[in-house]
C-alpha positions as CSV (number, residue, x, y, z in Angstrom):
1,M,-170.9,-89.9,86.1
2,H,-168.9,-87.4,88.5
3,P,-170.2,-83.6,87.1
4,A,-166.6,-82.5,86.9
5,Q,-165.6,-85.5,84.4
6,N,-169.2,-85.2,82.6
7,I,-167.8,-81.2,81.5
8,G,-166.3,-82.3,78.2
9,Q,-169.4,-85.2,77.3
10,P,-172.1,-82.5,76.2
11,R,-170.2,-80.8,73.6
12,L,-169.1,-84.2,72.1
13,A,-172.6,-85.8,72.2
14,N,-173.8,-82.1,70.3
15,F,-171.0,-82.8,67.9
16,Q,-172.0,-86.2,67.3
17,A,-175.7,-85.2,66.8
18,A,-175.1,-82.7,64.2
19,N,-172.6,-85.1,62.4
20,F,-175.4,-87.7,62.4
21,Q,-177.8,-85.0,61.3
22,A,-175.6,-83.7,58.5
23,A,-174.9,-87.1,57.6
24,N,-179.4,-88.0,57.4
25,F,-179.5,-84.8,55.5
26,R,-176.6,-85.8,52.5
27,T,-178.5,-89.2,52.6
28,A,-182.2,-87.4,51.7
29,N,-180.7,-84.8,49.1
30,F,-179.1,-88.3,47.6
31,Q,-182.5,-89.9,47.4
32,V,-183.8,-86.8,46.3
33,A,-181.2,-86.9,43.3
34,N,-181.5,-90.3,42.8
35,F,-185.3,-90.1,42.7
36,R,-185.2,-87.2,40.2
37,V,-182.6,-89.3,38.1
38,A,-184.6,-92.4,37.9
39,K,-187.9,-90.2,36.9
40,L,-185.9,-88.4,34.3
41,R,-184.6,-92.0,32.6
42,M,-187.8,-93.5,33.1
43,P,-190.1,-93.8,29.4
44,P,-192.6,-91.4,29.0
45,L,-195.5,-93.9,29.7
46,Q,-194.3,-94.5,33.2
47,Y,-193.4,-90.9,34.0
48,D,-197.0,-90.0,32.8
49,S,-198.2,-93.0,35.1
50,C,-196.8,-91.8,38.3
């Protein structure tokens, strides 16, 4: 790509990368929350054996 045409591209790439990281972070938080909820819902015997 010609340098002049390329000026807007790095910013767009950074924006997409930031969005991707934010989505991954939300997914990770969601999984952690689900894991905690699942642990709370487990019967005491299963909970202790973990």
